[in-house]
C-alpha positions as CSV (number, residue, x, y, z in Angstrom):
1,X,139.7,168.5,99.2
2,X,138.1,170.6,96.1
3,X,140.5,168.0,93.8
4,X,139.1,165.1,95.8
5,X,136.0,165.6,94.2
6,X,136.7,166.4,91.0
7,X,138.5,163.0,91.0
8,X,135.8,161.5,92.5
9,X,132.8,162.9,90.1
10,X,134.6,162.4,87.2
11,X,135.5,158.7,88.1
12,X,131.5,158.0,88.9
13,X,130.3,160.1,86.1
14,X,131.8,158.0,84.1
15,X,130.7,155.1,86.1
16,X,127.4,155.7,86.0
17,X,127.6,156.4,82.0
18,X,128.7,152.7,81.9
19,X,125.3,151.5,82.9
20,X,123.8,152.9,80.1
21,X,125.1,151.5,77.6
22,X,125.1,148.1,79.5
23,X,121.3,148.6,79.8
24,X,121.4,149.2,76.0
25,X,123.6,146.5,75.4
26,X,121.6,143.5,78.2
27,X,118.3,144.9,76.1
28,X,115.2,142.1,77.2
29,X,118.0,139.8,78.5
30,X,118.9,142.5,81.8
31,X,115.2,141.4,82.7
32,X,115.9,137.0,83.5
33,X,115.4,136.3,87.0
34,X,118.9,135.4,88.6
35,X,119.2,135.2,92.8
36,X,117.5,136.5,96.1
37,X,119.0,139.4,97.7
38,X,120.7,140.7,101.2
39,X,116.9,142.3,101.7
40,X,115.0,138.4,100.3
41,X,114.0,140.7,96.9
42,X,114.4,138.6,93.4
43,X,117.6,140.2,91.3
44,X,117.4,140.8,88.0
45,X,120.4,140.7,85.3
46,X,120.6,144.4,84.9
47,X,120.5,144.9,89.5
48,X,123.6,142.8,89.4
49,X,125.0,143.4,86.1
50,X,124.9,147.1,86.8
51,X,126.6,146.9,90.4
52,X,129.5,145.4,89.0
53,X,129.9,147.7,86.2
54,X,130.2,150.2,88.6
55,X,132.6,148.3,90.9
56,X,134.8,147.2,87.6
57,X,134.7,151.1,86.9
58,X,136.3,152.1,90.6
59,X,138.7,148.8,90.7
60,X,140.0,150.1,87.0
61,X,140.6,154.1,88.9
62,X,142.0,152.0,92.5
63,X,140.4,154.4,93.8
64,X,140.2,153.4,97.4
65,X,136.0,152.6,98.6
66,X,134.3,151.4,100.8
67,X,131.6,150.5,98.9
68,X,127.8,149.6,100.5
69,X,125.1,147.7,97.6
70,X,122.6,146.5,97.4
71,X,123.3,143.1,95.1
72,X,126.4,142.9,95.8
73,X,126.6,143.4,99.6
74,X,130.2,145.0,101.1
75,X,132.4,145.6,98.7
76,X,136.6,147.0,99.5
77,X,138.2,148.3,97.0
78,X,142.2,149.0,98.3
79,X,143.9,148.2,101.3
80,X,142.8,151.2,103.5
81,X,139.3,152.9,102.0
82,X,139.2,155.9,102.5
83,X,135.8,156.8,101.0
84,X,132.1,154.9,101.4
85,X,130.2,154.0,98.4
86,X,126.5,153.5,98.4
87,X,125.0,151.7,95.8
88,X,121.7,150.1,94.0
89,X,122.1,149.0,90.7
90,X,118.6,149.3,89.2
91,X,115.7,151.0,91.3
92,X,112.4,150.5,90.3
93,X,113.1,147.1,89.2
94,X,110.1,145.7,88.4
95,X,108.6,148.8,86.9
96,X,112.1,147.6,84.6
97,X,110.5,143.9,84.2
98,X,107.3,145.1,83.0
99,X,108.1,148.2,81.2
100,X,111.3,148.4,80.6
101,X,112.8,151.7,77.9
102,X,108.8,153.1,79.0
103,X,108.8,152.9,82.5
104,X,111.0,154.9,84.7
105,X,113.8,153.9,87.0
106,X,117.6,153.8,86.8
107,X,121.2,153.2,88.7
108,X,121.7,155.4,92.1
109,X,125.2,155.7,93.0
110,X,127.1,157.7,95.5
111,X,129.8,158.6,97.4
112,X,130.6,160.0,101.3
113,X,134.4,161.6,102.2
114,X,134.9,158.9,104.5
115,X,134.5,154.7,105.8
116,X,131.6,156.2,109.0
117,X,130.2,159.1,107.3
118,X,127.0,161.5,107.9
119,X,124.8,161.8,105.4
120,X,126.0,165.2,104.9
121,X,129.8,163.5,104.1
122,X,128.7,163.7,100.9
123,X,131.1,164.0,97.5
124,X,128.8,162.7,95.0
125,X,125.6,162.0,94.1
126,X,123.9,160.3,90.9
127,X,121.3,158.5,89.3
128,X,121.0,157.6,85.8
129,X,117.5,157.0,84.3
130,X,117.9,154.4,81.7
131,X,114.8,154.9,79.7
132,X,115.7,158.9,79.4
133,X,119.7,158.6,78.5
134,X,119.7,161.6,82.0
135,X,122.3,161.9,84.2
136,X,120.8,163.3,87.1
137,X,123.9,164.2,89.9
138,X,125.4,167.0,92.2
139,X,129.1,167.7,94.3
140,X,129.6,168.8,97.3
141,X,129.3,172.6,97.3
142,X,129.0,173.1,93.4
143,X,124.8,171.8,92.8
144,X,122.8,169.6,91.4
145,X,122.6,169.1,87.5
146,X,121.4,166.7,84.4
147,X,123.3,165.8,81.8
148,X,121.8,164.5,78.4
149,X,123.3,163.5,75.3
150,X,124.3,166.9,73.9
151,X,124.7,169.3,77.3
152,X,125.0,169.7,81.0
153,X,122.4,172.0,83.2
154,X,121.7,173.4,86.0
155,X,118.7,172.2,88.0
156,X,117.0,173.5,91.1
157,X,113.9,172.6,93.3
158,X,110.6,174.1,92.9
159,X,110.0,177.4,95.0
160,X,106.3,176.3,96.2
161,X,105.3,177.4,100.3
162,X,102.1,176.6,100.5
163,X,100.9,172.7,100.0
164,X,97.4,172.5,98.5
165,X,95.0,170.2,96.5
166,X,97.5,169.7,93.2
167,X,100.8,169.2,94.6
168,X,103.0,167.3,93.2
169,X,103.6,164.3,95.8
170,X,104.8,161.4,96.0
171,X,105.1,158.8,98.5
172,X,106.7,154.7,98.5
173,X,103.6,152.3,99.5
174,X,105.5,149.5,98.1
175,X,104.1,146.9,100.6
176,X,105.8,146.3,103.9
177,X,105.6,150.6,104.8
178,X,102.6,150.8,106.9
179,X,104.0,153.4,108.5
180,X,103.8,155.2,104.4
181,X,100.2,154.1,104.2
182,X,99.5,155.7,107.5
183,X,100.7,158.5,106.7
184,X,99.5,158.9,103.8
185,X,96.4,159.0,105.0
186,X,96.2,162.1,106.4
187,X,97.5,163.7,103.1
188,X,93.6,162.7,101.7
189,X,92.7,164.5,99.2
190,X,96.0,165.6,98.3
191,X,97.8,164.9,94.2
192,X,99.9,161.4,95.5
193,X,102.1,159.7,93.6
194,X,103.3,155.8,93.7
195,X,105.8,154.6,90.7
196,X,107.5,152.0,92.3
197,X,111.4,153.5,92.3
198,X,112.7,156.6,94.9
199,X,115.1,157.4,91.6
200,X,112.3,158.5,90.1
201,X,111.4,160.5,93.3
202,X,114.3,162.3,93.9
203,X,114.7,163.4,90.7
204,X,111.9,164.7,90.0
205,X,112.3,166.4,93.4
206,X,115.5,167.9,92.5
207,X,113.6,168.8,89.0
208,X,111.2,171.1,90.2
209,X,108.6,168.2,88.9
210,X,107.7,167.4,92.6
211,X,107.4,169.4,96.1
212,X,106.9,166.2,98.0
213,X,108.0,162.8,98.2
214,X,108.0,160.6,101.4
215,X,109.4,157.7,102.2
216,X,110.7,156.0,105.0
217,X,114.3,154.0,106.5
218,X,114.6,150.8,105.2
219,X,116.8,148.0,103.2
220,X,120.4,150.1,104.5
221,X,119.0,153.3,103.3
222,X,120.6,152.8,100.2
223,X,118.2,155.3,97.8
224,X,118.0,158.0,100.9
225,X,121.7,157.9,101.3
226,X,122.4,158.9,97.3
227,X,119.1,161.2,98.0
228,X,120.7,163.1,100.5
229,X,123.3,164.8,98.2
230,X,121.2,165.3,95.3
231,X,118.4,167.6,96.5
232,X,120.5,169.5,99.2
233,X,122.5,170.3,96.2
234,X,119.3,171.2,94.1
235,X,117.9,173.1,96.9
236,X,115.8,171.0,99.0
237,X,115.3,169.2,102.5
238,X,115.3,166.2,103.7
239,X,113.6,165.9,107.3
240,X,112.6,163.5,109.9
241,X,109.5,164.1,111.3
242,X,110.2,166.3,114.5
243,X,112.0,169.0,111.4
244,X,115.5,166.9,111.8
245,X,117.5,167.0,108.8
246,X,119.1,163.6,108.5
247,X,122.2,165.3,107.5
248,X,123.7,165.4,111.2
249,X,122.8,161.9,111.5
250,X,124.9,158.5,111.0
251,X,124.6,157.4,107.6
252,X,125.0,153.5,109.8
253,X,123.5,153.7,112.4
254,X,120.0,156.5,111.6
255,X,116.7,154.0,111.5
256,X,119.1,150.9,110.1
257,X,117.1,149.0,112.4
258,X,113.7,150.2,112.2
259,X,111.2,151.8,109.7
260,X,111.6,156.0,110.2
261,X,109.8,158.4,107.8
262,X,112.0,161.0,106.0
263,X,110.3,163.4,104.2
264,X,111.5,164.9,101.1
265,X,110.9,169.3,100.7
266,X,110.8,171.8,98.0
267,X,111.6,174.9,100.6
268,X,111.4,175.2,104.5
269,X,107.9,176.9,104.6
270,X,106.1,174.2,102.5
271,X,108.5,171.4,105.2
272,X,106.5,173.1,107.8
273,X,103.3,172.6,106.4
274,X,103.7,169.1,105.6
275,X,105.0,168.3,108.9
276,X,101.9,170.3,110.6
277,X,99.0,167.9,108.2
278,X,101.1,164.2,109.0
279,X,101.2,165.2,113.3
């Protein structure tokens, strides 16, 4: 099992690093709109090509994997896939289109150890933040890390246990997620930010720069699936409003047909306080 994790880790890191090179090579051409994806969103060249870069890297490595992606849908590599992958080529497409090279966005990719996994069955979860050329990643049982040009260092969530007016909170306030807007109203007066990229929310939570992230299940839950391992390995928690760890839920069924709030926090103590506020 350990050798499997390290093999998957090496391939996945290489694949995510290739998307950064793609980002630099495409430059302004990556902003071009090309097609509607399965969720009705307009995909950009960077969306599609980043996913293709990941898929091609996995195919070249002969990794037997069943990939659920935002732009390419279901992709199967090998005759008998052993692993399950989640892929969002460009999380934060609107930010990229408006502030490429300045705003924050990233490529999200994760691999699980079977084709019908629990959230907790992750082997590797990673986010390539292109503007800063930082790769945030986690491998099962080994912790969470950030890799920059010259070094790799371990990252951890913050030690916050209380909720106050300056506790940094991210909430996905995209149009259409009414449940998130309703939850925001219950936190009126707190330090709430919406940046338009789940990738950013979760790398900030994992590295101690945010304490709470509130989102809901939607559009295949690709971002949540990748985020879970990163947050858990950094010491955090992802739970429902009933305080149930989503790690115990099947990815292919949990929240796939409805908008279920998911609360991500840096500590159990803070989680309980936040959940009390959201009742």
